[in-house]
C-alpha positions as CSV (number, residue, x, y, z in Angstrom):
1,M,61.6,176.5,-54.8
2,V,64.4,177.0,-52.4
3,T,66.8,178.9,-55.0
4,L,63.3,181.0,-55.5
5,G,63.1,181.7,-51.9
6,G,66.6,182.7,-51.6
7,V,66.6,185.0,-54.2
8,L,63.2,186.8,-52.8
9,L,64.9,186.9,-49.2
10,V,67.4,189.4,-50.7
11,L,65.2,191.5,-52.6
12,S,62.2,191.4,-50.0
13,S,61.7,195.4,-48.7
14,N,59.4,194.8,-46.0
15,W,58.9,192.2,-43.4
16,L,55.5,190.6,-45.4
17,S,58.2,189.9,-48.0
18,V,60.6,188.8,-45.7
19,Y,57.4,186.3,-43.9
20,L,56.7,184.9,-47.5
21,A,60.4,184.4,-48.9
22,I,61.4,182.4,-45.8
23,E,58.0,180.2,-45.7
24,L,58.1,179.4,-49.6
25,P,61.1,177.2,-49.0
26,T,59.9,175.0,-46.2
27,L,56.7,174.0,-48.6
28,S,58.8,172.4,-50.8
29,L,60.5,170.6,-47.7
30,F,56.8,169.3,-46.2
31,I,57.0,167.7,-49.4
32,L,60.2,165.9,-49.4
33,A,59.8,164.9,-45.6
34,A,56.8,163.0,-46.4
35,Q,57.8,161.7,-49.9
36,K,57.6,157.9,-49.3
37,R,54.8,156.9,-49.8
38,G,54.4,152.8,-48.2
39,S,55.9,154.4,-45.2
40,G,54.3,155.1,-41.9
41,H,57.0,156.5,-40.8
42,S,57.6,159.0,-43.2
43,A,53.5,160.3,-43.2
44,E,54.4,161.0,-39.6
45,S,57.3,163.1,-39.9
46,G,56.0,164.8,-42.9
47,L,52.8,165.7,-40.3
48,K,55.0,166.2,-37.2
49,Y,57.1,168.9,-39.8
50,F,54.0,170.4,-41.2
51,V,52.8,170.6,-37.4
52,L,56.2,172.1,-36.1
53,G,56.4,174.9,-39.2
54,A,52.7,176.0,-38.3
55,L,53.4,176.5,-34.8
56,S,57.1,178.5,-35.6
57,S,55.0,180.4,-38.2
58,G,52.5,181.4,-36.1
59,L,54.6,182.5,-33.5
60,F,57.0,184.4,-35.7
61,L,54.2,186.6,-37.1
62,F,52.4,187.3,-33.6
63,G,55.4,187.6,-31.6
């Protein structure tokens, strides 16, 4: 998914496709951050990374 996001970023022609190309690799990184099932630290870091990503995405969209 990370490679697909990079290719889409290069091929993007408008701001919406740039935004989607930037957000596509972060979805797979959210999963990687919370991958270890038994660890509470892993779930906490995945949730914090998701909240921070949502906040930065909102700032990017709304200026």
